[in-house]
PDB file of N, CA, C and O in Angstrom:
ATOM      1  N   UNK A   1       5.792 -13.983 -13.705  1.00  0.00           N
ATOM      2  CA  UNK A   1       7.183 -13.975 -13.425  1.00  0.00           C
ATOM      3  C   UNK A   1       7.466 -15.185 -12.624  1.00  0.00           C
ATOM      4  O   UNK A   1       6.610 -15.447 -11.779  1.00  0.00           O
ATOM      5  N   UNK A   2       8.500 -15.993 -12.709  1.00  0.00           N
ATOM      6  CA  UNK A   2       9.559 -15.875 -13.807  1.00  0.00           C
ATOM      7  C   UNK A   2       9.243 -16.542 -15.102  1.00  0.00           C
ATOM      8  O   UNK A   2      10.044 -16.421 -16.029  1.00  0.00           O
ATOM      9  N   UNK A   3       8.148 -17.235 -15.251  1.00  0.00           N
ATOM     10  CA  UNK A   3       7.840 -18.004 -16.444  1.00  0.00           C
ATOM     11  C   UNK A   3       7.873 -17.069 -17.726  1.00  0.00           C
ATOM     12  O   UNK A   3       8.246 -17.515 -18.812  1.00  0.00           O
ATOM     13  N   UNK A   4       7.482 -15.800 -17.562  1.00  0.00           N
ATOM     14  CA  UNK A   4       7.438 -14.941 -18.785  1.00  0.00           C
ATOM     15  C   UNK A   4       8.857 -14.769 -19.388  1.00  0.00           C
ATOM     16  O   UNK A   4       8.995 -14.506 -20.583  1.00  0.00           O
ATOM     17  N   UNK A   5       9.898 -14.920 -18.558  1.00  0.00           N
ATOM     18  CA  UNK A   5      11.297 -14.843 -19.088  1.00  0.00           C
ATOM     19  C   UNK A   5      11.700 -15.827 -20.065  1.00  0.00           C
ATOM     20  O   UNK A   5      12.631 -15.613 -20.841  1.00  0.00           O
ATOM     21  N   UNK A   6      10.986 -16.969 -20.053  1.00  0.00           N
ATOM     22  CA  UNK A   6      11.295 -18.070 -20.928  1.00  0.00           C
ATOM     23  C   UNK A   6      10.119 -18.279 -21.921  1.00  0.00           C
ATOM     24  O   UNK A   6      10.094 -19.317 -22.582  1.00  0.00           O
ATOM     25  N   UNK A   7       9.184 -17.384 -22.052  1.00  0.00           N
ATOM     26  CA  UNK A   7       8.041 -17.551 -22.945  1.00  0.00           C
ATOM     27  C   UNK A   7       8.626 -17.421 -24.383  1.00  0.00           C
ATOM     28  O   UNK A   7       9.564 -16.671 -24.655  1.00  0.00           O
ATOM     29  N   UNK A   8       7.997 -18.208 -25.261  1.00  0.00           N
ATOM     30  CA  UNK A   8       8.513 -18.270 -26.591  1.00  0.00           C
ATOM     31  C   UNK A   8       8.236 -16.943 -27.370  1.00  0.00           C
ATOM     32  O   UNK A   8       9.001 -16.586 -28.266  1.00  0.00           O
ATOM     33  N   UNK A   9       7.159 -16.235 -27.029  1.00  0.00           N
ATOM     34  CA  UNK A   9       6.798 -15.087 -27.785  1.00  0.00           C
ATOM     35  C   UNK A   9       7.402 -13.880 -27.288  1.00  0.00           C
ATOM     36  O   UNK A   9       7.951 -13.110 -28.075  1.00  0.00           O
ATOM     37  N   UNK A  10       7.348 -13.621 -25.936  1.00  0.00           N
ATOM     38  CA  UNK A  10       7.800 -12.370 -25.331  1.00  0.00           C
ATOM     39  C   UNK A  10       9.051 -12.592 -24.414  1.00  0.00           C
ATOM     40  O   UNK A  10       9.538 -11.646 -23.794  1.00  0.00           O
ATOM     41  N   UNK A  11       9.537 -13.804 -24.344  1.00  0.00           N
ATOM     42  CA  UNK A  11      10.684 -14.050 -23.380  1.00  0.00           C
ATOM     43  C   UNK A  11      11.907 -13.230 -23.639  1.00  0.00           C
ATOM     44  O   UNK A  11      12.487 -12.746 -22.666  1.00  0.00           O
ATOM     45  N   UNK A  12      12.360 -13.025 -24.842  1.00  0.00           N
ATOM     46  CA  UNK A  12      13.526 -12.247 -25.090  1.00  0.00           C
ATOM     47  C   UNK A  12      13.413 -10.793 -24.641  1.00  0.00           C
ATOM     48  O   UNK A  12      14.307 -10.215 -24.023  1.00  0.00           O
ATOM     49  N   UNK A  13      12.239 -10.239 -24.998  1.00  0.00           N
ATOM     50  CA  UNK A  13      11.984  -8.805 -24.583  1.00  0.00           C
ATOM     51  C   UNK A  13      11.809  -8.674 -23.101  1.00  0.00           C
ATOM     52  O   UNK A  13      12.254  -7.703 -22.490  1.00  0.00           O
ATOM     53  N   UNK A  14      11.123  -9.710 -22.491  1.00  0.00           N
ATOM     54  CA  UNK A  14      10.934  -9.776 -21.042  1.00  0.00           C
ATOM     55  C   UNK A  14      12.230  -9.761 -20.286  1.00  0.00           C
ATOM     56  O   UNK A  14      12.376  -9.068 -19.279  1.00  0.00           O
ATOM     57  N   UNK A  15      13.192 -10.547 -20.792  1.00  0.00           N
ATOM     58  CA  UNK A  15      14.502 -10.642 -20.245  1.00  0.00           C
ATOM     59  C   UNK A  15      15.263  -9.400 -20.330  1.00  0.00           C
ATOM     60  O   UNK A  15      16.015  -9.075 -19.412  1.00  0.00           O
ATOM     61  N   UNK A  16      15.105  -8.648 -21.434  1.00  0.00           N
ATOM     62  CA  UNK A  16      15.741  -7.342 -21.641  1.00  0.00           C
ATOM     63  C   UNK A  16      15.231  -6.303 -20.702  1.00  0.00           C
ATOM     64  O   UNK A  16      16.005  -5.527 -20.142  1.00  0.00           O
ATOM     65  N   UNK A  17      13.915  -6.276 -20.517  1.00  0.00           N
ATOM     66  CA  UNK A  17      13.264  -5.331 -19.658  1.00  0.00           C
ATOM     67  C   UNK A  17      13.668  -5.608 -18.159  1.00  0.00           C
ATOM     68  O   UNK A  17      13.912  -4.702 -17.363  1.00  0.00           O
ATOM     69  N   UNK A  18      13.712  -6.899 -17.866  1.00  0.00           N
ATOM     70  CA  UNK A  18      14.133  -7.311 -16.520  1.00  0.00           C
ATOM     71  C   UNK A  18      15.520  -6.874 -16.244  1.00  0.00           C
ATOM     72  O   UNK A  18      15.757  -6.289 -15.187  1.00  0.00           O
ATOM     73  N   UNK A  19      16.510  -7.121 -17.155  1.00  0.00           N
ATOM     74  CA  UNK A  19      17.851  -6.723 -17.016  1.00  0.00           C
ATOM     75  C   UNK A  19      18.018  -5.267 -16.882  1.00  0.00           C
ATOM     76  O   UNK A  19      18.809  -4.790 -16.068  1.00  0.00           O
ATOM     77  N   UNK A  20      17.283  -4.547 -17.669  1.00  0.00           N
ATOM     78  CA  UNK A  20      17.302  -3.028 -17.583  1.00  0.00           C
ATOM     79  C   UNK A  20      16.854  -2.580 -16.238  1.00  0.00           C
ATOM     80  O   UNK A  20      17.453  -1.665 -15.673  1.00  0.00           O
ATOM     81  N   UNK A  21      15.833  -3.172 -15.693  1.00  0.00           N
ATOM     82  CA  UNK A  21      15.267  -2.907 -14.428  1.00  0.00           C
ATOM     83  C   UNK A  21      16.308  -3.162 -13.255  1.00  0.00           C
ATOM     84  O   UNK A  21      16.481  -2.369 -12.330  1.00  0.00           O
ATOM     85  N   UNK A  22      16.958  -4.330 -13.404  1.00  0.00           N
ATOM     86  CA  UNK A  22      18.031  -4.672 -12.464  1.00  0.00           C
ATOM     87  C   UNK A  22      19.126  -3.636 -12.436  1.00  0.00           C
ATOM     88  O   UNK A  22      19.599  -3.194 -11.389  1.00  0.00           O
ATOM     89  N   UNK A  23      19.508  -3.265 -13.671  1.00  0.00           N
ATOM     90  CA  UNK A  23      20.618  -2.312 -13.739  1.00  0.00           C
ATOM     91  C   UNK A  23      20.165  -0.991 -13.180  1.00  0.00           C
ATOM     92  O   UNK A  23      20.988  -0.340 -12.537  1.00  0.00           O
ATOM     93  N   UNK A  24      19.009  -0.546 -13.344  1.00  0.00           N
ATOM     94  CA  UNK A  24      18.478   0.695 -12.806  1.00  0.00           C
ATOM     95  C   UNK A  24      18.464   0.682 -11.212  1.00  0.00           C
ATOM     96  O   UNK A  24      18.868   1.614 -10.517  1.00  0.00           O
ATOM     97  N   UNK A  25      17.949  -0.488 -10.752  1.00  0.00           N
ATOM     98  CA  UNK A  25      17.896  -0.691  -9.332  1.00  0.00           C
ATOM     99  C   UNK A  25      19.404  -0.594  -8.734  1.00  0.00           C
ATOM    100  O   UNK A  25      19.608   0.017  -7.685  1.00  0.00           O
ATOM    101  N   UNK A  26      20.362  -1.176  -9.394  1.00  0.00           N
ATOM    102  CA  UNK A  26      21.731  -1.169  -8.934  1.00  0.00           C
ATOM    103  C   UNK A  26      22.233   0.255  -8.938  1.00  0.00           C
ATOM    104  O   UNK A  26      22.925   0.658  -8.003  1.00  0.00           O
ATOM    105  N   UNK A  27      21.918   1.020  -9.938  1.00  0.00           N
ATOM    106  CA  UNK A  27      22.434   2.419  -9.972  1.00  0.00           C
ATOM    107  C   UNK A  27      21.816   3.173  -8.850  1.00  0.00           C
ATOM    108  O   UNK A  27      22.534   3.920  -8.186  1.00  0.00           O
ATOM    109  N   UNK A  28      20.505   3.043  -8.564  1.00  0.00           N
ATOM    110  CA  UNK A  28      19.776   3.695  -7.509  1.00  0.00           C
ATOM    111  C   UNK A  28      20.391   3.345  -6.188  1.00  0.00           C
ATOM    112  O   UNK A  28      20.609   4.231  -5.362  1.00  0.00           O
ATOM    113  N   UNK A  29      20.674   2.119  -5.960  1.00  0.00           N
ATOM    114  CA  UNK A  29      21.236   1.700  -4.641  1.00  0.00           C
ATOM    115  C   UNK A  29      22.645   2.176  -4.511  1.00  0.00           C
ATOM    116  O   UNK A  29      22.958   2.718  -3.451  1.00  0.00           O
ATOM    117  N   UNK A  30      23.534   2.042  -5.458  1.00  0.00           N
ATOM    118  CA  UNK A  30      24.821   2.429  -5.422  1.00  0.00           C
ATOM    119  C   UNK A  30      25.036   3.923  -5.287  1.00  0.00           C
ATOM    120  O   UNK A  30      25.903   4.383  -4.543  1.00  0.00           O
ATOM    121  N   UNK A  31      24.216   4.681  -6.034  1.00  0.00           N
ATOM    122  CA  UNK A  31      24.260   6.107  -6.071  1.00  0.00           C
ATOM    123  C   UNK A  31      23.458   6.797  -4.896  1.00  0.00           C
ATOM    124  O   UNK A  31      23.402   8.021  -4.779  1.00  0.00           O
ATOM    125  N   UNK A  32      22.851   5.920  -4.048  1.00  0.00           N
ATOM    126  CA  UNK A  32      22.089   6.431  -2.927  1.00  0.00           C
ATOM    127  C   UNK A  32      21.075   7.571  -3.390  1.00  0.00           C
ATOM    128  O   UNK A  32      20.983   8.652  -2.809  1.00  0.00           O
ATOM    129  N   UNK A  33      20.370   7.223  -4.439  1.00  0.00           N
ATOM    130  CA  UNK A  33      19.446   8.244  -5.026  1.00  0.00           C
ATOM    131  C   UNK A  33      18.220   8.479  -4.170  1.00  0.00           C
ATOM    132  O   UNK A  33      17.600   9.539  -4.250  1.00  0.00           O
ATOM    133  N   UNK A  34      17.845   7.448  -3.308  1.00  0.00           N
ATOM    134  CA  UNK A  34      16.628   7.505  -2.563  1.00  0.00           C
ATOM    135  C   UNK A  34      16.991   7.468  -1.077  1.00  0.00           C
ATOM    136  O   UNK A  34      17.963   6.856  -0.634  1.00  0.00           O
ATOM    137  N   UNK A  35      16.102   8.196  -0.331  1.00  0.00           N
ATOM    138  CA  UNK A  35      16.169   8.125   1.127  1.00  0.00           C
ATOM    139  C   UNK A  35      14.758   7.899   1.618  1.00  0.00           C
ATOM    140  O   UNK A  35      13.791   8.584   1.283  1.00  0.00           O
ATOM    141  N   UNK A  36      14.735   6.833   2.475  1.00  0.00           N
ATOM    142  CA  UNK A  36      13.452   6.478   3.116  1.00  0.00           C
ATOM    143  C   UNK A  36      13.102   7.606   4.163  1.00  0.00           C
ATOM    144  O   UNK A  36      13.910   8.033   4.989  1.00  0.00           O
ATOM    145  N   UNK A  37      11.832   8.022   4.031  1.00  0.00           N
ATOM    146  CA  UNK A  37      11.417   9.085   4.973  1.00  0.00           C
ATOM    147  C   UNK A  37      10.037   8.696   5.671  1.00  0.00           C
ATOM    148  O   UNK A  37       9.324   9.553   6.193  1.00  0.00           O
ATOM    149  N   UNK A  38       9.723   7.377   5.643  1.00  0.00           N
ATOM    150  CA  UNK A  38       8.521   7.018   6.252  1.00  0.00           C
ATOM    151  C   UNK A  38       8.497   5.477   6.482  1.00  0.00           C
ATOM    152  O   UNK A  38       9.401   4.756   6.059  1.00  0.00           O
ATOM    153  N   UNK A  39       7.469   5.026   7.140  1.00  0.00           N
ATOM    154  CA  UNK A  39       7.357   3.583   7.436  1.00  0.00           C
ATOM    155  C   UNK A  39       6.002   3.159   7.066  1.00  0.00           C
ATOM    156  O   UNK A  39       5.028   3.861   7.339  1.00  0.00           O
ATOM    157  N   UNK A  40       5.903   1.999   6.434  1.00  0.00           N
ATOM    158  CA  UNK A  40       4.552   1.445   6.067  1.00  0.00           C
ATOM    159  C   UNK A  40       4.415   0.048   6.564  1.00  0.00           C
ATOM    160  O   UNK A  40       5.366  -0.734   6.544  1.00  0.00           O
ATOM    161  N   UNK A  41       3.233  -0.269   7.011  1.00  0.00           N
ATOM    162  CA  UNK A  41       3.009  -1.664   7.445  1.00  0.00           C
ATOM    163  C   UNK A  41       1.590  -2.175   6.885  1.00  0.00           C
ATOM    164  O   UNK A  41       0.615  -1.431   6.780  1.00  0.00           O
ATOM    165  N   UNK A  42       1.595  -3.372   6.581  1.00  0.00           N
ATOM    166  CA  UNK A  42       0.315  -4.036   6.210  1.00  0.00           C
ATOM    167  C   UNK A  42      -0.121  -4.905   7.350  1.00  0.00           C
ATOM    168  O   UNK A  42       0.493  -5.921   7.677  1.00  0.00           O
ATOM    169  N   UNK A  43      -1.206  -4.466   7.947  1.00  0.00           N
ATOM    170  CA  UNK A  43      -1.647  -5.157   9.209  1.00  0.00           C
ATOM    171  C   UNK A  43      -3.066  -5.744   8.960  1.00  0.00           C
ATOM    172  O   UNK A  43      -3.828  -5.163   8.187  1.00  0.00           O
ATOM    173  N   UNK A  44      -3.436  -6.895   9.607  1.00  0.00           N
ATOM    174  CA  UNK A  44      -4.757  -7.302   9.545  1.00  0.00           C
ATOM    175  C   UNK A  44      -5.694  -6.313  10.257  1.00  0.00           C
ATOM    176  O   UNK A  44      -5.289  -5.738  11.267  1.00  0.00           O
ATOM    177  N   UNK A  45      -6.952  -6.087   9.768  1.00  0.00           N
ATOM    178  CA  UNK A  45      -7.801  -5.070  10.336  1.00  0.00           C
ATOM    179  C   UNK A  45      -9.238  -5.556  10.252  1.00  0.00           C
ATOM    180  O   UNK A  45      -9.562  -6.456   9.478  1.00  0.00           O
ATOM    181  N   UNK A  46     -10.059  -4.970  11.031  1.00  0.00           N
ATOM    182  CA  UNK A  46     -11.500  -5.173  11.000  1.00  0.00           C
ATOM    183  C   UNK A  46     -12.275  -3.887  11.285  1.00  0.00           C
ATOM    184  O   UNK A  46     -11.832  -3.061  12.083  1.00  0.00           O
ATOM    185  N   UNK A  47     -13.359  -3.724  10.677  1.00  0.00           N
ATOM    186  CA  UNK A  47     -14.198  -2.535  11.094  1.00  0.00           C
ATOM    187  C   UNK A  47     -14.979  -2.897  12.318  1.00  0.00           C
ATOM    188  O   UNK A  47     -15.446  -4.025  12.472  1.00  0.00           O
ATOM    189  N   UNK A  48     -15.118  -1.933  13.186  1.00  0.00           N
ATOM    190  CA  UNK A  48     -15.912  -2.066  14.387  1.00  0.00           C
ATOM    191  C   UNK A  48     -16.794  -0.844  14.527  1.00  0.00           C
ATOM    192  O   UNK A  48     -16.371   0.178  15.068  1.00  0.00           O
ATOM    193  N   UNK A  49     -17.956  -0.943  14.067  1.00  0.00           N
ATOM    194  CA  UNK A  49     -18.842   0.230  13.909  1.00  0.00           C
ATOM    195  C   UNK A  49     -18.315   1.137  12.924  1.00  0.00           C
ATOM    196  O   UNK A  49     -18.093   0.718  11.788  1.00  0.00           O
ATOM    197  N   UNK A  50     -18.070   2.442  13.263  1.00  0.00           N
ATOM    198  CA  UNK A  50     -17.443   3.418  12.331  1.00  0.00           C
ATOM    199  C   UNK A  50     -15.906   3.448  12.432  1.00  0.00           C
ATOM    200  O   UNK A  50     -15.272   4.252  11.749  1.00  0.00           O
ATOM    201  N   UNK A  51     -15.326   2.636  13.225  1.00  0.00           N
ATOM    202  CA  UNK A  51     -13.904   2.667  13.489  1.00  0.00           C
ATOM    203  C   UNK A  51     -13.280   1.415  12.830  1.00  0.00           C
ATOM    204  O   UNK A  51     -13.983   0.496  12.410  1.00  0.00           O
ATOM    205  N   UNK A  52     -11.930   1.416  12.756  1.00  0.00           N
ATOM    206  CA  UNK A  52     -11.160   0.362  12.195  1.00  0.00           C
ATOM    207  C   UNK A  52     -10.055  -0.075  13.148  1.00  0.00           C
ATOM    208  O   UNK A  52      -9.180   0.711  13.510  1.00  0.00           O
ATOM    209  N   UNK A  53     -10.113  -1.348  13.551  1.00  0.00           N
ATOM    210  CA  UNK A  53      -9.123  -1.860  14.527  1.00  0.00           C
ATOM    211  C   UNK A  53      -7.936  -2.627  13.645  1.00  0.00           C
ATOM    212  O   UNK A  53      -8.185  -3.457  12.770  1.00  0.00           O
ATOM    213  N   UNK A  54      -6.746  -2.244  13.992  1.00  0.00           N
ATOM    214  CA  UNK A  54      -5.582  -2.866  13.392  1.00  0.00           C
ATOM    215  C   UNK A  54      -4.952  -3.731  14.428  1.00  0.00           C
ATOM    216  O   UNK A  54      -4.738  -3.326  15.570  1.00  0.00           O
ATOM    217  N   UNK A  55      -4.645  -4.993  13.989  1.00  0.00           N
ATOM    218  CA  UNK A  55      -4.071  -6.029  14.898  1.00  0.00           C
ATOM    219  C   UNK A  55      -2.603  -6.244  14.742  1.00  0.00           C
ATOM    220  O   UNK A  55      -2.045  -5.978  13.678  1.00  0.00           O
ATOM    221  N   UNK A  56      -1.972  -6.710  15.760  1.00  0.00           N
ATOM    222  CA  UNK A  56      -0.516  -6.986  15.690  1.00  0.00           C
ATOM    223  C   UNK A  56      -0.133  -8.149  14.810  1.00  0.00           C
ATOM    224  O   UNK A  56       0.962  -8.180  14.249  1.00  0.00           O
ATOM    225  N   UNK A  57      -1.038  -9.111  14.687  1.00  0.00           N
ATOM    226  CA  UNK A  57      -0.701 -10.282  13.851  1.00  0.00           C
ATOM    227  C   UNK A  57      -2.041 -10.908  13.385  1.00  0.00           C
ATOM    228  O   UNK A  57      -3.129 -10.394  13.643  1.00  0.00           O
ATOM    229  N   UNK A  58      -1.889 -12.013  12.706  1.00  0.00           N
ATOM    230  CA  UNK A  58      -3.094 -12.698  12.085  1.00  0.00           C
ATOM    231  C   UNK A  58      -3.996 -13.376  13.084  1.00  0.00           C
ATOM    232  O   UNK A  58      -5.108 -13.780  12.744  1.00  0.00           O
ATOM    233  N   UNK A  59      -3.510 -13.513  14.382  1.00  0.00           N
ATOM    234  CA  UNK A  59      -4.439 -14.072  15.379  1.00  0.00           C
ATOM    235  C   UNK A  59      -5.538 -13.065  15.768  1.00  0.00           C
ATOM    236  O   UNK A  59      -6.594 -13.438  16.280  1.00  0.00           O
ATOM    237  N   UNK A  60      -5.261 -11.814  15.516  1.00  0.00           N
ATOM    238  CA  UNK A  60      -6.256 -10.725  15.764  1.00  0.00           C
ATOM    239  C   UNK A  60      -6.612 -10.706  17.294  1.00  0.00           C
ATOM    240  O   UNK A  60      -7.749 -10.392  17.647  1.00  0.00           O
ATOM    241  N   UNK A  61      -5.664 -11.033  18.180  1.00  0.00           N
ATOM    242  CA  UNK A  61      -5.974 -11.048  19.639  1.00  0.00           C
ATOM    243  C   UNK A  61      -5.564  -9.786  20.284  1.00  0.00           C
ATOM    244  O   UNK A  61      -6.131  -9.439  21.320  1.00  0.00           O
ATOM    245  N   UNK A  62      -4.578  -9.032  19.733  1.00  0.00           N
ATOM    246  CA  UNK A  62      -4.078  -7.834  20.267  1.00  0.00           C
ATOM    247  C   UNK A  62      -4.210  -6.650  19.309  1.00  0.00           C
ATOM    248  O   UNK A  62      -3.661  -6.674  18.208  1.00  0.00           O
ATOM    249  N   UNK A  63      -4.941  -5.613  19.732  1.00  0.00           N
ATOM    250  CA  UNK A  63      -5.178  -4.444  18.892  1.00  0.00           C
ATOM    251  C   UNK A  63      -3.925  -3.541  18.960  1.00  0.00           C
ATOM    252  O   UNK A  63      -3.484  -3.112  20.026  1.00  0.00           O
ATOM    253  N   UNK A  64      -3.370  -3.277  17.726  1.00  0.00           N
ATOM    254  CA  UNK A  64      -2.181  -2.406  17.627  1.00  0.00           C
ATOM    255  C   UNK A  64      -2.616  -0.948  17.674  1.00  0.00           C
ATOM    256  O   UNK A  64      -1.925  -0.132  18.284  1.00  0.00           O
ATOM    257  N   UNK A  65      -3.715  -0.597  17.066  1.00  0.00           N
ATOM    258  CA  UNK A  65      -4.287   0.753  17.132  1.00  0.00           C
ATOM    259  C   UNK A  65      -5.683   0.736  16.607  1.00  0.00           C
ATOM    260  O   UNK A  65      -6.123  -0.226  15.976  1.00  0.00           O
ATOM    261  N   UNK A  66      -6.336   1.746  16.858  1.00  0.00           N
ATOM    262  CA  UNK A  66      -7.763   2.011  16.456  1.00  0.00           C
ATOM    263  C   UNK A  66      -7.830   3.261  15.559  1.00  0.00           C
ATOM    264  O   UNK A  66      -7.315   4.294  15.987  1.00  0.00           O
ATOM    265  N   UNK A  67      -8.385   3.254  14.423  1.00  0.00           N
ATOM    266  CA  UNK A  67      -8.516   4.426  13.607  1.00  0.00           C
ATOM    267  C   UNK A  67     -10.054   4.823  13.804  1.00  0.00           C
ATOM    268  O   UNK A  67     -10.974   4.126  13.376  1.00  0.00           O
ATOM    269  N   UNK A  68     -10.216   5.941  14.454  1.00  0.00           N
ATOM    270  CA  UNK A  68     -11.598   6.350  14.785  1.00  0.00           C
ATOM    271  C   UNK A  68     -12.131   7.130  13.592  1.00  0.00           C
ATOM    272  O   UNK A  68     -11.559   8.125  13.147  1.00  0.00           O
ATOM    273  N   UNK A  69     -13.273   6.616  13.090  1.00  0.00           N
ATOM    274  CA  UNK A  69     -13.929   7.206  12.004  1.00  0.00           C
ATOM    275  C   UNK A  69     -15.013   8.156  12.537  1.00  0.00           C
ATOM    276  O   UNK A  69     -15.670   7.886  13.543  1.00  0.00           O
ATOM    277  N   UNK A  70     -15.157   9.195  11.873  1.00  0.00           N
ATOM    278  CA  UNK A  70     -16.209  10.190  12.297  1.00  0.00           C
ATOM    279  C   UNK A  70     -17.442   9.977  11.380  1.00  0.00           C
ATOM    280  O   UNK A  70     -17.288   9.793  10.172  1.00  0.00           O
ATOM    281  N   UNK A  71     -18.623  10.002  11.943  1.00  0.00           N
ATOM    282  CA  UNK A  71     -19.832   9.903  11.193  1.00  0.00           C
ATOM    283  C   UNK A  71     -20.229  11.302  10.724  1.00  0.00           C
ATOM    284  O   UNK A  71     -19.797  12.318  11.267  1.00  0.00           O
ATOM    285  N   UNK A  72     -21.085  11.304   9.675  1.00  0.00           N
ATOM    286  CA  UNK A  72     -21.582  12.536   9.169  1.00  0.00           C
ATOM    287  C   UNK A  72     -20.588  13.611   8.936  1.00  0.00           C
ATOM    288  O   UNK A  72     -20.676  14.707   9.490  1.00  0.00           O
ATOM    289  N   UNK A  73     -19.559  13.260   8.036  1.00  0.00           N
ATOM    290  CA  UNK A  73     -18.478  14.123   7.799  1.00  0.00           C
ATOM    291  C   UNK A  73     -18.784  15.121   6.743  1.00  0.00           C
ATOM    292  O   UNK A  73     -18.094  16.132   6.613  1.00  0.00           O
ATOM    293  N   UNK A  74     -19.770  14.867   6.011  1.00  0.00           N
ATOM    294  CA  UNK A  74     -20.110  15.786   4.841  1.00  0.00           C
ATOM    295  C   UNK A  74     -20.692  17.112   5.428  1.00  0.00           C
ATOM    296  O   UNK A  74     -21.390  17.186   6.440  1.00  0.00           O
ATOM    297  N   UNK A  75     -20.291  18.152   4.627  1.00  0.00           N
ATOM    298  CA  UNK A  75     -20.777  19.488   4.960  1.00  0.00           C
ATOM    299  C   UNK A  75     -22.260  19.554   4.759  1.00  0.00           C
ATOM    300  O   UNK A  75     -22.716  19.117   3.702  1.00  0.00           O
ATOM    301  N   UNK A  76     -23.041  20.044   5.645  1.00  0.00           N
ATOM    302  CA  UNK A  76     -24.478  20.129   5.495  1.00  0.00           C
ATOM    303  C   UNK A  76     -24.833  21.617   5.251  1.00  0.00           C
ATOM    304  O   UNK A  76     -24.319  22.549   5.869  1.00  0.00           O
ATOM    305  N   UNK A  77     -25.760  21.735   4.289  1.00  0.00           N
ATOM    306  CA  UNK A  77     -26.306  23.079   3.913  1.00  0.00           C
ATOM    307  C   UNK A  77     -27.527  23.353   4.684  1.00  0.00           C
ATOM    308  O   UNK A  77     -28.332  22.464   4.961  1.00  0.00           O
ATOM    309  N   UNK A  78     -27.667  24.603   5.036  1.00  0.00           N
ATOM    310  CA  UNK A  78     -28.854  25.014   5.746  1.00  0.00           C
ATOM    311  C   UNK A  78     -29.793  25.686   4.789  1.00  0.00           C
ATOM    312  O   UNK A  78     -29.443  26.565   4.002  1.00  0.00           O
ATOM    313  N   UNK A  79     -30.974  25.228   4.905  1.00  0.00           N
ATOM    314  CA  UNK A  79     -32.091  25.723   3.993  1.00  0.00           C
ATOM    315  C   UNK A  79     -33.200  26.248   4.953  1.00  0.00           C
ATOM    316  O   UNK A  79     -33.722  25.521   5.798  1.00  0.00           O
ATOM    317  N   UNK A  80     -33.538  27.598   4.765  1.00  0.00           N
ATOM    318  CA  UNK A  80     -34.515  28.203   5.688  1.00  0.00           C
ATOM    319  C   UNK A  80     -34.302  27.930   7.114  1.00  0.00           C
ATOM    320  O   UNK A  80     -35.267  27.666   7.831  1.00  0.00           O
ATOM    321  N   UNK A  81     -33.050  27.976   7.596  1.00  0.00           N
ATOM    322  CA  UNK A  81     -32.679  27.841   8.934  1.00  0.00           C
ATOM    323  C   UNK A  81     -32.656  26.384   9.455  1.00  0.00           C
ATOM    324  O   UNK A  81     -32.408  26.148  10.637  1.00  0.00           O
ATOM    325  N   UNK A  82     -32.909  25.451   8.589  1.00  0.00           N
ATOM    326  CA  UNK A  82     -32.953  24.053   9.007  1.00  0.00           C
ATOM    327  C   UNK A  82     -31.796  23.304   8.363  1.00  0.00           C
ATOM    328  O   UNK A  82     -31.570  23.427   7.159  1.00  0.00           O
ATOM    329  N   UNK A  83     -31.048  22.514   9.172  1.00  0.00           N
ATOM    330  CA  UNK A  83     -29.880  21.799   8.576  1.00  0.00           C
ATOM    331  C   UNK A  83     -30.352  20.439   8.066  1.00  0.00           C
ATOM    332  O   UNK A  83     -29.554  19.669   7.531  1.00  0.00           O
TER     333      UNK A  83
END
């Protein structure tokens, strides 16, 4: 995109699909068909041991939050009293 819109083989169909998509988005926005109920962010991150640190920006100098991972999460079966 946007080169596909002028492609000799599929350009006409691509323009039709694009126009249909734009019309659908316009109806969704004007009709207020959707309501946001959450927030999403894409943040730089690194693993630190079993945990994941999320940073406020690409400098990775300030930790926004840490997602603490648990080790050995799988259920263990007991055989003859030994786990």
